[in-house]
MARZA-401070 format. One record per residue: residue number from 0; chain; x negated, y, z of N, C-alpha, C, O in turn. Coordinates in nm, 3 decimals. Example, Ala and Ser with C-alpha at 12.3 -4.5 7.8 and 13.67 -1.06 7.14 Angstrom:
REM residues 2
   k c     n_x     n_y     n_z    ca_x    ca_y    ca_z     c_x     c_y     c_z     o_x     o_y     o_z
   0 A  -1.319  -0.569   0.780  -1.230  -0.450   0.780  -1.320  -0.330   0.780  -1.424  -0.332   0.846
   1 A  -1.285  -0.225   0.708  -1.367  -0.106   0.714  -1.290   0.003   0.787  -1.341   0.114   0.804
END
This chain:
REM residues 95
   k c     n_x     n_y     n_z    ca_x    ca_y    ca_z     c_x     c_y     c_z     o_x     o_y     o_z
   0 A   1.010  -7.331   4.195   0.877  -7.333   4.136   0.869  -7.227   4.027   0.960  -7.215   3.945
   1 A   0.764  -7.154   4.026   0.744  -7.047   3.928   0.700  -7.107   3.794   0.611  -7.193   3.790
   2 A   0.761  -7.061   3.686   0.722  -7.109   3.553   0.582  -7.059   3.519   0.548  -6.944   3.546
   3 A   0.504  -7.147   3.461   0.369  -7.110   3.420   0.376  -7.017   3.300   0.459  -7.036   3.211
   4 A   0.291  -6.917   3.297   0.286  -6.827   3.184   0.199  -6.883   3.073   0.196  -6.830   2.962
   5 A   0.126  -6.993   3.103   0.040  -7.054   3.003   0.123  -7.127   2.899   0.220  -7.196   2.931
   6 A   0.085  -7.111   2.776   0.148  -7.185   2.667   0.040  -7.272   2.607  -0.063  -7.222   2.559
   7 A   0.062  -7.401   2.608  -0.037  -7.496   2.559  -0.007  -7.532   2.414   0.109  -7.531   2.372
   8 A  -0.111  -7.565   2.339  -0.089  -7.613   2.202  -0.007  -7.743   2.206  -0.002  -7.812   2.308
   9 A   0.055  -7.774   2.095   0.137  -7.895   2.086   0.053  -8.016   2.125  -0.059  -8.034   2.076
  10 A   0.107  -8.099   2.213   0.038  -8.218   2.257  -0.054  -8.197   2.377  -0.115  -8.292   2.426
  11 A  -0.064  -8.075   2.424  -0.150  -8.044   2.538  -0.067  -8.002   2.657   0.044  -7.950   2.640
  12 A  -0.118  -8.023   2.778  -0.053  -7.979   2.900  -0.162  -7.952   3.004  -0.280  -7.972   2.977
  13 A  -0.122  -7.906   3.122  -0.220  -7.871   3.225  -0.306  -7.990   3.264  -0.426  -7.975   3.283
  14 A  -0.247  -8.107   3.275  -0.322  -8.227   3.314  -0.432  -8.259   3.212  -0.545  -8.292   3.249
  15 A  -0.398  -8.249   3.084  -0.495  -8.277   2.979  -0.607  -8.172   2.977  -0.723  -8.206   2.958
  16 A  -0.571  -8.047   2.996  -0.670  -7.938   3.000  -0.764  -7.958   3.119  -0.886  -7.944   3.106
  17 A  -0.706  -7.991   3.236  -0.789  -8.012   3.354  -0.886  -8.128   3.334  -1.001  -8.121   3.378
  18 A  -0.841  -8.235   3.269  -0.927  -8.351   3.242  -1.042  -8.312   3.149  -1.155  -8.357   3.167
  19 A  -1.013  -8.229   3.049  -1.116  -8.184   2.956  -1.219  -8.097   3.028  -1.340  -8.112   3.007
  20 A  -1.172  -8.006   3.111  -1.262  -7.920   3.188  -1.351  -8.006   3.278  -1.472  -7.984   3.286
  21 A  -1.291  -8.104   3.346  -1.367  -8.192   3.435  -1.475  -8.268   3.357  -1.588  -8.281   3.402
  22 A  -1.438  -8.317   3.239  -1.533  -8.391   3.155  -1.657  -8.306   3.127  -1.770  -8.352   3.145
  23 A  -1.636  -8.182   3.083  -1.750  -8.098   3.048  -1.825  -8.046   3.169  -1.947  -8.028   3.162
  24 A  -1.757  -8.023   3.280  -1.826  -7.978   3.400  -1.914  -8.087   3.460  -2.016  -8.057   3.522
  25 A  -1.876  -8.213   3.441  -1.952  -8.324   3.500  -2.056  -8.382   3.404  -2.132  -8.471   3.441
  26 A  -2.060  -8.331   3.283  -2.153  -8.382   3.183  -2.297  -8.341   3.217  -2.322  -8.227   3.257
  27 A  -2.390  -8.435   3.201  -2.532  -8.403   3.223  -2.583  -8.327   3.100  -2.519  -8.325   2.995
  28 A  -2.698  -8.265   3.116  -2.758  -8.193   3.004  -2.789  -8.287   2.888  -2.769  -8.252   2.772
  29 A  -2.838  -8.408   2.920  -2.867  -8.507   2.816  -2.740  -8.547   2.741  -2.742  -8.564   2.619
  30 A  -2.630  -8.562   2.813  -2.503  -8.596   2.749  -2.454  -8.483   2.660  -2.398  -8.507   2.553
  31 A  -2.476  -8.360   2.704  -2.438  -8.244   2.623  -2.515  -8.243   2.491  -2.456  -8.225   2.384
  32 A  -2.646  -8.264   2.500  -2.731  -8.265   2.381  -2.689  -8.378   2.287  -2.678  -8.357   2.166
  33 A  -2.664  -8.497   2.342  -2.624  -8.611   2.260  -2.492  -8.583   2.188  -2.476  -8.618   2.072
  34 A  -2.398  -8.519   2.257  -2.270  -8.487   2.196  -2.287  -8.385   2.083  -2.227  -8.399   1.976
  35 A  -2.370  -8.285   2.106  -2.396  -8.184   2.002  -2.464  -8.247   1.881  -2.427  -8.219   1.767
  36 A  -2.564  -8.331   1.907  -2.634  -8.395   1.796  -2.542  -8.486   1.716  -2.551  -8.492   1.594
  37 A  -2.454  -8.557   1.784  -2.360  -8.645   1.715  -2.268  -8.563   1.623  -2.236  -8.607   1.513
  38 A  -2.227  -8.447   1.670  -2.141  -8.361   1.587  -2.215  -8.314   1.462  -2.156  -8.309   1.354
  39 A  -2.341  -8.279   1.476  -2.419  -8.232   1.361  -2.453  -8.345   1.264  -2.477  -8.319   1.146
  40 A  -2.454  -8.468   1.312  -2.490  -8.581   1.227  -2.369  -8.652   1.167  -2.386  -8.754   1.099
  41 A  -2.250  -8.602   1.191  -2.128  -8.664   1.136  -2.126  -8.640   0.985  -2.122  -8.525   0.941
  42 A  -2.128  -8.749   0.904  -2.134  -8.732   0.758  -2.005  -8.674   0.697  -2.005  -8.631   0.582
  43 A  -1.897  -8.673   0.774  -1.770  -8.621   0.723  -1.749  -8.475   0.757  -1.645  -8.418   0.722
  44 A  -1.846  -8.413   0.825  -1.830  -8.274   0.865  -1.958  -8.197   0.834  -2.064  -8.254   0.810
  45 A  -1.944  -8.065   0.836  -2.061  -7.980   0.816  -2.047  -7.856   0.902  -1.937  -7.820   0.945
  46 A  -2.157  -7.791   0.928  -2.158  -7.669   1.006  -2.192  -7.555   0.911  -2.289  -7.562   0.836
  47 A  -2.111  -7.450   0.915  -2.130  -7.337   0.825  -2.122  -7.209   0.908  -2.030  -7.192   0.988
  48 A  -2.217  -7.120   0.888  -2.210  -6.989   0.951  -2.131  -6.896   0.860  -2.160  -6.883   0.741
  49 A  -2.031  -6.830   0.918  -1.949  -6.736   0.842  -1.939  -6.606   0.920  -1.953  -6.606   1.043
  50 A  -1.915  -6.497   0.851  -1.894  -6.371   0.923  -1.772  -6.382   1.015  -1.669  -6.439   0.977
  51 A  -1.783  -6.329   1.134  -1.674  -6.336   1.233  -1.543  -6.280   1.177  -1.435  -6.328   1.211
  52 A  -1.553  -6.180   1.092  -1.432  -6.118   1.036  -1.352  -6.217   0.950  -1.231  -6.200   0.933
  53 A  -1.419  -6.319   0.895  -1.350  -6.418   0.811  -1.289  -6.532   0.891  -1.213  -6.611   0.836
  54 A  -1.320  -6.541   1.019  -1.274  -6.652   1.100  -1.123  -6.673   1.098  -1.080  -6.788   1.086
  55 A  -1.040  -6.570   1.109  -0.895  -6.593   1.104  -0.850  -6.658   0.972  -0.763  -6.745   0.973
  56 A  -0.909  -6.617   0.861  -0.872  -6.675   0.731  -0.918  -6.820   0.721  -0.847  -6.905   0.668
  57 A  -1.037  -6.847   0.771  -1.090  -6.983   0.768  -1.004  -7.074   0.856  -0.972  -7.186   0.817
  58 A  -0.967  -7.026   0.975  -0.879  -7.104   1.063  -0.747  -7.136   0.995  -0.694  -7.247   1.007
  59 A  -0.693  -7.039   0.924  -0.567  -7.059   0.853  -0.583  -7.166   0.744  -0.497  -7.253   0.729
  60 A  -0.693  -7.161   0.670  -0.720  -7.262   0.568  -0.736  -7.401   0.629  -0.685  -7.499   0.576
  61 A  -0.808  -7.408   0.741  -0.829  -7.537   0.807  -0.697  -7.593   0.860  -0.674  -7.714   0.852
  62 A  -0.612  -7.508   0.913  -0.481  -7.553   0.961  -0.397  -7.607   0.847  -0.332  -7.711   0.860
  63 A  -0.399  -7.537   0.735  -0.323  -7.583   0.618  -0.378  -7.716   0.568  -0.302  -7.805   0.530
  64 A  -0.510  -7.730   0.568  -0.573  -7.854   0.524  -0.534  -7.970   0.617  -0.502  -8.079   0.571
  65 A  -0.537  -7.945   0.748  -0.501  -8.049   0.845  -0.356  -8.091   0.828  -0.324  -8.209   0.836
  66 A  -0.268  -7.995   0.804  -0.126  -8.026   0.787  -0.106  -8.112   0.662  -0.028  -8.208   0.664
  67 A  -0.176  -8.078   0.554  -0.165  -8.157   0.430  -0.223  -8.296   0.450  -0.170  -8.396   0.400
  68 A  -0.332  -8.302   0.524  -0.402  -8.428   0.546  -0.314  -8.526   0.625  -0.322  -8.647   0.602
  69 A  -0.232  -8.476   0.716  -0.147  -8.560   0.798  -0.019  -8.601   0.728   0.052  -8.691   0.775
  70 A   0.012  -8.537   0.618   0.137  -8.564   0.548   0.125  -8.690   0.462   0.034  -8.699   0.380
  71 A   0.217  -8.788   0.478   0.214  -8.907   0.394   0.225  -8.873   0.246   0.162  -8.938   0.162
  72 A   0.305  -8.774   0.214   0.321  -8.733   0.074   0.188  -8.680   0.020   0.153  -8.707  -0.095
  73 A   0.116  -8.607   0.101  -0.015  -8.556   0.059  -0.113  -8.670   0.038  -0.194  -8.666  -0.055
  74 A  -0.105  -8.772   0.124  -0.192  -8.888   0.106  -0.164  -8.958  -0.026  -0.257  -8.997  -0.097
  75 A  -0.037  -8.974  -0.059  -0.001  -9.039  -0.187  -0.048  -8.954  -0.304  -0.099  -9.007  -0.403
  76 A  -0.032  -8.823  -0.295  -0.075  -8.734  -0.403  -0.227  -8.739  -0.419  -0.277  -8.739  -0.531
  77 A  -0.299  -8.744  -0.307  -0.445  -8.751  -0.313  -0.488  -8.882  -0.379  -0.581  -8.884  -0.460
  78 A  -0.421  -8.991  -0.345  -0.453  -9.121  -0.405  -0.428  -9.118  -0.555  -0.509  -9.169  -0.632
  79 A  -0.317  -9.057  -0.597  -0.287  -9.047  -0.740  -0.393  -8.964  -0.811  -0.435  -9.000  -0.921
  80 A  -0.437  -8.852  -0.750  -0.541  -8.768  -0.810  -0.671  -8.846  -0.825  -0.735  -8.841  -0.930
  81 A  -0.709  -8.917  -0.720  -0.833  -8.994  -0.725  -0.826  -9.102  -0.833  -0.923  -9.127  -0.903
  82 A  -0.709  -9.166  -0.845  -0.693  -9.271  -0.946  -0.707  -9.211  -1.085  -0.776  -9.267  -1.170
  83 A  -0.641  -9.096  -1.109  -0.652  -9.029  -1.239  -0.796  -8.988  -1.266  -0.846  -9.007  -1.377
  84 A  -0.863  -8.931  -1.166  -1.002  -8.888  -1.183  -1.091  -9.007  -1.214  -1.180  -8.998  -1.298
  85 A  -1.068  -9.118  -1.146  -1.148  -9.238  -1.168  -1.128  -9.291  -1.310  -1.224  -9.329  -1.376
  86 A  -1.002  -9.294  -1.356  -0.974  -9.341  -1.492  -1.041  -9.249  -1.595  -1.101  -9.296  -1.692
  87 A  -1.030  -9.119  -1.572  -1.090  -9.021  -1.664  -1.242  -9.038  -1.666  -1.304  -9.033  -1.772
  88 A  -1.300  -9.057  -1.551  -1.444  -9.076  -1.538  -1.488  -9.202  -1.613  -1.586  -9.200  -1.687
  89 A  -1.414  -9.311  -1.593  -1.451  -9.437  -1.662  -1.439  -9.423  -1.813  -1.525  -9.471  -1.886
  90 A  -1.332  -9.357  -1.859  -1.314  -9.338  -2.004  -1.427  -9.254  -2.062  -1.478  -9.284  -2.170
  91 A  -1.466  -9.149  -1.990  -1.572  -9.060  -2.042  -1.704  -9.134  -2.052  -1.781  -9.110  -2.145
  92 A  -1.732  -9.223  -1.958  -1.859  -9.294  -1.960  -1.855  -9.419  -2.046  -1.960  -9.475  -2.079
  93 A  -1.736  -9.465  -2.083  -1.724  -9.584  -2.166  -1.748  -9.550  -2.313  -1.784  -9.636  -2.393
  94 A  -1.727  -9.424  -2.347  -1.739  -9.384  -2.488  -1.881  -9.373  -2.534  -1.906  -9.340  -2.650
END
C-alpha cells in the first residue's frame, strides 16, 4: 500500500475528514444559514475583519491562546488572577 502524502492535523485522519466533507455536502441551504447564524450569535466569540497580511500573526496568537487555555496550570493562574482582581475591585468599591 502506498503511503499517503497527506498530513492531517493532530487528532484528524482521512475518515474524519471524509465525514466532515459529507456533512457539509449533504447540508441543506437552510441548515447552512442556521449554522452561520448560530456562529455569529455565540456570546463567547466575535467576528473581526483583519487585513489578510496579518492572518499568519493572528493565527499564531490564537494557537498560543488555545494552548494556554488547555493547560491546567494556565487555568489555575487565570483563577488566581480573577480572584485577585475581584478582591481589588471589592476593596476599591468598599472605600
